[in-house]
Each structure stands twice: as structure tokens, then as C-alpha cells.
C-alpha positions as CSV (number, residue, x, y, z in Angstrom):
1,M,133.3,159.9,-69.5
2,M,132.5,156.2,-70.0
3,K,133.7,155.5,-66.4
4,M,131.4,158.2,-65.1
5,L,128.4,156.7,-66.9
6,C,129.2,153.3,-65.6
7,L,129.5,154.6,-62.1
8,M,126.2,156.5,-62.4
9,S,124.4,153.3,-63.6
10,A,125.8,151.3,-60.8
11,I,124.7,153.8,-58.2
12,A,121.2,153.9,-59.7
13,V,120.9,150.1,-59.7
14,S,122.1,149.9,-56.1
15,C,119.6,152.6,-55.0
16,T,116.8,150.7,-56.7
17,G,118.0,147.4,-55.2
18,C,118.0,148.7,-51.6
19,A,114.2,148.7,-51.5
20,S,113.1,145.9,-49.2
21,E,109.6,144.6,-48.5
22,R,108.7,142.5,-45.5
23,L,105.7,140.2,-45.3
24,R,104.9,139.0,-41.8
25,V,102.7,135.9,-41.8
26,F,101.0,134.2,-38.9
27,V,100.0,130.5,-39.6
28,T,97.6,128.6,-37.4
29,D,95.5,125.4,-37.7
30,C,91.7,125.5,-37.6
31,D,91.7,125.6,-33.8
32,G,94.0,128.6,-33.7
33,H,97.2,126.8,-32.7
34,P,100.4,128.0,-34.3
35,I,102.0,125.8,-37.0
36,S,105.8,125.6,-37.1
37,N,107.9,124.7,-40.1
38,A,105.3,126.0,-42.6
39,T,106.6,127.4,-45.8
40,V,105.4,130.9,-46.9
41,D,105.9,131.4,-50.6
42,V,105.8,134.9,-52.0
43,S,105.5,134.9,-55.8
44,F,105.6,137.4,-58.7
45,T,104.3,137.1,-62.2
46,A,106.9,136.9,-65.0
47,G,106.2,140.5,-65.9
48,H,107.6,141.8,-62.7
49,V,111.1,143.1,-62.4
50,V,113.0,141.9,-59.3
51,F,116.1,143.6,-58.0
52,G,118.6,143.0,-55.2
53,K,118.2,139.6,-53.6
54,G,118.5,137.4,-56.6
55,K,116.5,137.3,-59.8
56,S,114.0,134.7,-58.7
57,H,110.3,135.3,-58.8
58,H,109.8,133.4,-55.6
59,Y,110.9,134.3,-52.0
60,K,110.3,131.9,-49.2
61,G,110.2,131.9,-45.4
62,T,109.6,129.3,-42.7
63,T,107.5,129.7,-39.6
64,G,109.0,129.3,-36.1
65,N,107.5,127.6,-33.1
66,D,105.3,130.7,-32.7
67,G,103.8,130.1,-36.2
68,K,105.3,133.3,-37.5
69,A,107.5,133.9,-40.6
70,I,109.1,137.0,-42.1
71,V,109.7,137.0,-45.9
72,E,111.9,139.8,-47.2
73,F,112.1,140.6,-50.9
74,N,112.8,143.3,-53.4
75,C,110.3,144.0,-56.2
76,A,109.7,146.9,-58.6
77,S,106.0,146.1,-58.8
78,S,103.2,146.8,-56.3
79,D,101.3,143.4,-56.5
80,V,102.5,140.1,-54.9
81,H,100.8,136.8,-54.2
82,W,101.6,134.5,-51.3
83,S,100.5,131.1,-50.0
84,V,101.4,128.7,-47.3
85,E,102.1,124.9,-47.2
86,A,102.9,122.6,-44.3
87,Y,103.4,118.8,-44.1
88,G,100.2,117.1,-43.1
89,Y,97.9,120.0,-43.9
90,Y,96.0,121.2,-46.9
91,P,97.6,124.2,-48.6
92,S,96.2,127.7,-48.0
93,D,94.4,129.8,-50.5
94,F,96.4,132.3,-52.6
95,Y,96.5,135.8,-51.1
96,K,97.2,139.1,-52.8
97,E,99.1,142.0,-51.2
98,V,99.4,145.5,-52.8
99,F,102.5,147.5,-51.7
100,L,102.1,151.2,-52.3
101,I,104.5,152.9,-54.7
102,E,106.3,156.0,-53.5
103,V,108.4,158.4,-55.4
104,V,111.7,158.5,-53.6
105,P,114.1,161.5,-54.6
106,I,117.6,160.5,-55.7
107,P,120.3,163.2,-56.0
108,P,119.5,165.5,-59.0
109,I,122.4,164.3,-61.0
110,F,120.5,161.1,-61.5
111,Y,116.7,160.9,-61.6
112,K,113.7,159.9,-59.5
113,V,112.7,156.2,-59.2
114,N,109.7,154.4,-57.8
115,M,110.8,152.4,-54.7
116,L,108.7,150.1,-52.5
117,E,109.5,150.3,-48.8
118,H,106.6,148.8,-46.8
119,E,105.6,146.0,-44.5
120,K,102.5,143.9,-44.6
121,E,100.9,141.4,-42.2
122,G,98.9,138.4,-43.1
123,K,97.3,135.4,-41.5
124,A,96.6,131.9,-42.9
125,T,94.6,129.0,-41.5
126,L,95.5,125.5,-42.6
127,W,93.3,122.5,-42.2
128,K,94.9,119.2,-41.1
129,K,94.7,116.1,-43.2
130,R,93.0,113.5,-40.9
131,N,91.9,110.5,-42.9
132,P,91.5,111.2,-46.6
133,Q,90.0,108.3,-48.6
134,P,89.3,107.6,-52.3
135,M,85.9,108.9,-53.1
136,I,83.6,108.8,-56.2
137,T,83.9,112.4,-57.2
138,H,82.3,114.7,-59.8
139,G,82.8,118.3,-60.9
140,V,80.7,120.8,-62.9
141,S,83.7,121.6,-65.1
142,Y,83.0,118.3,-66.9
143,V,80.2,118.4,-69.4
144,E,79.3,114.8,-68.4
145,D,78.4,116.1,-65.0
146,Q,75.8,118.7,-66.2
147,H,72.4,117.2,-66.5
148,L,69.4,118.6,-68.4
149,I,66.4,119.3,-66.3
150,P,63.3,117.4,-67.5
151,E,60.9,119.8,-69.2
152,E,57.7,117.9,-68.3
153,N,56.2,117.4,-64.8
154,G,57.2,114.3,-63.1
155,R,59.4,112.5,-60.5
156,Y,62.9,111.6,-61.7
157,G,65.4,109.6,-59.7
158,F,69.1,110.6,-59.5
159,D,72.0,108.3,-58.7
160,M,74.8,110.1,-56.8
161,M,77.3,107.2,-57.4
162,K,76.8,107.2,-61.1
163,Y,75.9,110.9,-61.1
164,D,73.2,110.3,-63.6
165,W,69.4,110.1,-63.9
166,L,67.7,106.7,-63.6
167,P,66.3,105.2,-66.9
168,P,64.9,106.1,-69.2
169,R,66.7,109.5,-68.9
170,G,70.1,108.1,-67.9
171,K,72.1,105.1,-66.7
172,G,71.7,105.4,-62.9
173,E,70.8,102.4,-60.9
174,V,69.8,103.6,-57.4
175,A,67.7,106.8,-56.6
176,D,69.6,108.7,-53.9
177,F,67.0,111.4,-54.3
178,Y,64.2,112.3,-56.7
179,F,63.9,115.6,-58.6
180,V,60.2,116.5,-58.7
181,R,59.6,118.8,-61.7
182,C,56.5,120.9,-61.4
183,F,54.8,123.9,-62.9
184,G,51.2,125.0,-63.2
185,E,48.4,126.8,-61.3
186,D,48.7,124.6,-58.2
187,V,52.5,125.3,-57.7
188,P,53.7,128.1,-55.4
189,D,55.0,131.1,-57.3
190,G,58.7,130.7,-58.3
191,V,59.0,127.0,-57.4
192,V,60.1,124.9,-60.3
193,G,60.8,121.7,-58.4
194,W,62.3,120.1,-55.4
195,L,64.5,117.3,-54.2
196,E,62.6,114.6,-52.5
197,F,64.4,111.9,-50.4
198,P,63.3,108.4,-49.5
199,D,62.3,107.6,-45.9
200,K,65.2,108.2,-43.4
201,C,67.3,109.8,-46.2
202,G,67.8,113.5,-46.6
203,M,70.2,116.5,-46.6
204,Y,71.5,119.1,-44.2
205,T,73.7,122.1,-45.0
206,G,76.6,123.7,-43.3
207,K,78.9,126.7,-43.7
208,Q,82.2,126.3,-45.6
209,T,85.5,126.7,-43.8
210,G,86.6,129.7,-45.8
211,C,89.6,127.8,-47.2
212,K,89.1,126.8,-50.9
213,N,91.6,123.9,-50.5
214,F,89.5,122.3,-47.8
215,P,86.1,124.0,-47.9
216,S,83.8,121.5,-46.2
217,T,83.3,119.0,-43.3
218,Y,85.6,116.1,-42.5
219,E,82.7,113.8,-42.0
220,A,78.9,113.6,-41.9
221,N,77.1,114.5,-38.7
222,T,74.9,111.4,-38.4
223,N,72.9,113.1,-35.6
224,A,72.0,116.2,-37.7
225,V,68.4,116.8,-38.9
226,F,68.3,115.6,-42.5
227,K,65.6,117.4,-44.4
228,S,63.5,115.1,-46.7
229,R,62.5,117.9,-49.1
230,M,64.5,120.8,-50.6
231,P,62.9,123.2,-53.0
232,F,64.3,124.8,-56.2
233,I,63.0,128.4,-56.6
234,F,63.3,131.0,-59.3
235,D,62.8,134.6,-58.4
236,H,61.7,136.8,-61.3
237,A,62.8,140.5,-61.4
238,D,60.3,143.3,-62.0
239,D,61.6,144.0,-65.5
240,G,59.2,141.8,-67.5
241,G,60.8,138.6,-66.3
242,K,64.0,138.9,-68.2
243,A,66.3,138.7,-65.1
244,I,66.1,135.5,-63.0
245,T,67.9,134.9,-59.7
246,Y,68.2,131.5,-58.1
247,K,67.6,130.4,-54.6
248,D,70.1,127.6,-54.3
249,I,69.5,124.3,-52.6
250,V,73.0,124.8,-51.3
251,N,74.3,128.3,-51.3
252,E,77.7,129.4,-52.7
253,N,79.5,129.4,-49.3
254,E,77.8,126.2,-48.0
255,Y,78.1,122.5,-48.4
256,G,75.4,119.9,-48.3
257,V,75.6,116.5,-46.7
258,L,73.4,113.7,-47.9
259,R,72.3,110.4,-46.2
260,T,71.3,107.9,-48.9
261,R,70.6,104.2,-49.5
262,V,69.2,103.8,-46.0
263,V,68.2,100.3,-44.8
264,C,66.2,100.0,-41.5
265,D,65.4,97.1,-39.3
266,K,61.8,96.2,-38.4
267,Y,61.8,98.8,-35.7
268,G,62.8,101.6,-38.0
269,N,66.4,101.9,-36.8
270,I,69.0,102.6,-39.5
271,I,71.3,99.7,-40.0
272,K,72.9,100.7,-43.3
273,A,73.5,104.1,-45.1
274,N,75.8,105.8,-47.4
275,Y,76.9,109.4,-47.2
276,A,77.7,112.0,-49.8
277,K,78.3,115.8,-50.0
278,V,77.9,118.6,-52.5
279,L,79.6,122.0,-52.5
280,G,77.5,125.1,-53.3
281,P,76.2,126.6,-55.3
282,F,73.9,123.6,-56.0
283,R,71.3,124.9,-58.3
284,I,69.4,124.9,-61.6
285,G,71.3,127.0,-64.1
286,E,71.2,127.9,-67.8
287,A,73.5,126.0,-70.2
288,Y,73.8,125.9,-73.9
289,K,71.2,123.2,-74.2
290,G,68.7,124.5,-71.6
291,F,68.4,124.4,-67.9
292,V,70.7,122.0,-66.0
293,M,71.2,120.8,-62.5
294,Y,74.8,121.2,-61.4
295,T,77.1,121.7,-58.5
296,P,80.9,122.6,-58.5
297,C,81.8,119.3,-56.7
298,A,80.0,116.2,-55.5
299,V,81.6,113.4,-53.4
300,F,80.1,110.0,-52.7
301,N,81.5,107.6,-50.1
302,P,80.9,104.1,-51.4
303,R,81.7,102.5,-48.1
304,V,78.5,101.6,-46.2
305,N,78.1,103.2,-42.7
306,D,81.3,105.3,-43.2
307,P,80.5,109.0,-42.6
308,N,84.0,110.1,-43.7
309,L,83.7,112.8,-46.4
310,E,87.4,113.8,-46.6
311,S,88.4,112.6,-50.1
312,D,91.9,111.8,-51.2
313,P,92.6,114.2,-54.1
314,E,95.2,111.9,-55.6
315,H,93.1,108.8,-55.7
316,S,89.5,110.0,-56.0
317,Y,87.8,108.6,-59.1
318,D,84.8,108.7,-61.3
319,P,83.9,105.3,-62.8
320,K,81.6,106.8,-65.3
321,I,84.2,108.8,-67.3
322,K,87.1,106.5,-66.3
323,R,89.6,109.1,-65.0
324,P,90.7,110.5,-61.7
325,L,89.3,113.8,-60.5
326,L,90.5,116.3,-58.0
327,A,88.1,117.2,-55.2
328,P,88.2,118.8,-51.8
């Protein structure tokens, strides 16, 4: 009897273990060219039960010259996550795949089990590392990088390198732009202020790449049209003003590029400038102390006349809080 039970258990485990999933992934660069030798990593959370091909919660595959890889694995759960890495490229986002569960009949002397026998296809785009440099970097996750909006009307300078207001509101030294706070009868409805840039300075916006690990531009487009004024707008809902939506200076899926600290010759030609970028959403938002101006990430290139905005995540730094920060 004991031998029979052991045999039945072994058969049941082997039947469950025969379930094989296949994930076919096509990996390209931002120009659509296939990337070879990229590693595709399929992962499971610790709560998943894995059968068959080892007990690991990670299964890997490598792309061939055609940029394609097949990862085979066995899993008793329907949700898996995968990502891609390749030498010389920024890693991909994390993707989620859901494999449908089917009830597969096993001979009646045993029982029915849930088995996964499906194939999925995915595509990942990697962005090449070109010339990453140390940048002065700030992020909204740090309280020090959230700045209270002045409550009174006025024109307030903001230093992108120090990432702080100019005195008396902060310790900034150079006004890369001015925040003009305004309210009253002469102000257009919904407008609470705007960014105002000195002569020849300004900002333009662009669409993010779609990859969170490299969301923005490699370098500033020095020939772009830099706007000298960018409004902040509140839109009030029709429910007594309780709900407020924000029109961002830089929207959630955009980045903004700033030209600052411009020096011109006597003919008005730019001879010196610094460049910076912010990732959207760049807005006024509510915080525990009141309204603040914030953005998820800001990068300032301290090298004059260098339009490079590809920061080195291992060496970017923030001199104000004395610690390195990660940034795209």
C-alpha cells in the first residue's frame, strides 16, 4: 500500500512538472536594430511554486543575432515578470505576463490539477549608453527637493544648481528662472503663476522615450525654440471648487529642457550657457505644509556650453544634501 501511494505521488508530481511555458522576446535598440547577447530574465515572487526545471525563481535566456530569445520555465502561478539587460545599454522596464490557468484532467484514480501550457511574445527596446556624465541631480522623493510656493504675489528666483529659492527664501545664488506668483482680479482665471526666464534663456518640452530607465533626451537641442514664459494653471471642477486638476508645465510623459545662465556678446549671440532638464510631471502640488513646486527628477549640467543631459547614475551628485542620487 505504501509503495502504491509513493508511486501515485511521483506520477502526480511528474504530471504537474511537465507543464512548460515559453516566453519569446524580441530585443531591439531605439532604431529598431536587433540586439544580440541580451539577457532576458523571467522572475517569480517568493510565493510562487515552481516545478520541473529546478527550484529557482529566475529563468534566463540570451538573444541570438536576430535579437530573439526563448525562455522556457515551469510555474504553478499565472503571473510572471520579465526584464532585459545588455552590455552598453540601459536596462528595460519590468513587464508582466499573465498565463491563463487551465484545468487539465488527470486519470480519475488521481485528481485534477491546474496546469499552465501557453506561449507568450514580448518586445523590449533598449537605449544605448552614449556618454553618461556626472550631473547635479535632484528628486522629488527627497523632502529637501520640495519647495513651498510663496503665498504672496511677487517674483522669486530659483537656482537649478542649488535647487533652491534665492534669498531671502532660500540659499540659491543664480536665478535660472523666476516663479511669478499672482492672483487677483487682473489675473486670467485659473492661472496661479508662471515661470519666467531671463533673456535668451527658456524651456522647451519633448515626449519621453517610453522606457523608465532612460526616459528623456541624450542632449539638449540648442536649435529648439526655448519659451521664455510657462504658466501654472489650476482648473477647478464644478463641484464647489473641492476638486482641482493641474495643467503641468511639463506633463507626466514629457521632459523639459532648460537653457540657463546665458551670456551674450555685444551682438546678442550666445557665447555661454548651461543646460538642464526636468522630468514630468513638473507642477504645483499639495503637500503636508501647503502647495509646493516639484518634479520627479531634475538634472543640471554644470559644464558650460555642454548640451549633454545623459547623467551617470553611479556618479551623479547633489552638493546641497551631500549624497549621490540616482537619475535617468
